[in-house]
C-alpha positions, 0 to 999 in steps of 0.5 A: 502465747499467754504466760503459764498461770504459776498454778498450773503444773508443766505435764511431763513427758510420759503423759502421751496418748495415742492420737485419735486417727484410726479407722475404729475410732472412725466407725465408733464415734459414727454409730454414736453420732447415728444413734444420739448416744454420749459418751464418756471417753468424749463428754470427760474428754479421756485422754485415751479415747483413741488408743481405746477406741482404736483397738481391734480391727475396723469392719471397712479396714479389717486385720488379721486375727493375729494383728486384731489381737496385737491392737487389742480390743476396741472399747468405748464407754457408754454415758446413758441417761443423758450428757448433762450431770446434776452434780458439779464435781471439781475435777469433771467435765461433763456439762451439769445441769439442775433440770437436764433433758428427759431420759430416752426411753429408747436408749436402751434398745439404741445401746443394744444397736450400737454393741452389737454393730461394733460387735464387742465382749466387753461393754462398759457403761456408765451415766451421768447422775440423775438427782432431778429424777425420783429413783434417780435413774437407777430403773432406766440404768438396769433396763440398758443392761437387761436389753443388753444381755437379752439382745447378745443372748439371743445372738449367742453371744457372751457379753460381758458388762460393767456397769460404773455407777452413780452413788444414787445418794447412798439408796442401797435399794437402789444400788441393789436394782442394778446389781440384779440387772444382770451384769458382770462387774458392778463400779463406782469412784471412790475418786480419792482420800477421805480428807480430799472428797468434800473439795474434789467431790459434790457435796452430795457425794461421800467416801463413807456413801462410795464405800457403802454403796461397793459393800452393797454390791455383793450383798444384793449380788455376790457374784458380781465383781466391784471395782473403784478407782482413785484419781491421784496427784490431788494433793493425797499423802501415801498413807491416806491412799494406804487408808483408802486402800484398806477400807477398800478391802474391807468392804471387799471390793475386787478391783481397782484402778489409780490414774493420774489426775489432768485438770480438763480447763482452768475452772477445774481444780489444779493438779498438785502433783505428776506422779511417776510411772514408777509411783504407779507401779508402787502401787500396783504391788501394793494393791495386788501383793500385799492387800489382796485385790484380784487387779490393779491397773494402775497408771498416768493414763490409766482410767477407771473404764480404761481397756487395760484391765478388761481382758484380765476383768472378762477372763475373771467373769468367766473362770467365776462363771465356770466355777458357780456351774461346775457348783451347781453340777456336783 
């Protein structure tokens, strides 16, 4: 084997993910392929794909209800608007191009069909950036959410939709367009601390711009929950993480997740530090107990759309809906 570069840190023992071998994983993968959809799970080389896709039970190999509860809900984050991004962030494995292929007008129907076939009650939608489009894909994103909600409502299902969106170059009208699509959770990732943002993210992204996006969601749709994610291990300091969390709370962000940055290839930013599980737990306590986030998922393999938070968010969304209905009845 070639000698290990001095710039690449050896991975610690706690960074182990479940293998992608379950029947449910194969079922979801087959549906994704047959409908020509993309998932961020695959495109971004997420280490949790076997864990998230393997949850629940396969229609070809059903478990008992108790077993299904034990294995959890199968989750796939569907990536809409293609598999090619117009931006080139230094941490991301998704392929890039200045001129990606055109949008698929049938994608809203394809996504609704896939989610209906999987029988999910919580789905995460994300997308590549589409700076090549006049509205940066905002209207397409809205159509996918609306179609998902309509199809599932017609079947008597109560689907909860989380949308993990780009920043739409800070155009708040485009943000509001998606925020008012009928979604339940609006996620947009700030990714890292302010000092590291120019190095980690594409030049068209910005720390303050992302805060403005998250803040405007509540202006457009006060019933939506807002969510963001921070990668650790890029060289950030504790003081910088604390400041980032405080900035997020000042902008009324409800949920935050912490995960370990993992270098997708030698072309991407190197890992500066592997943060221990104990340190991740410390940040969870700070976020939830000291700063008042409604929920924080924090761990080395946690990702922004990792299933760990979805059970909690699902209950939070439904509780909020009950409160809204009760207030209307008074």
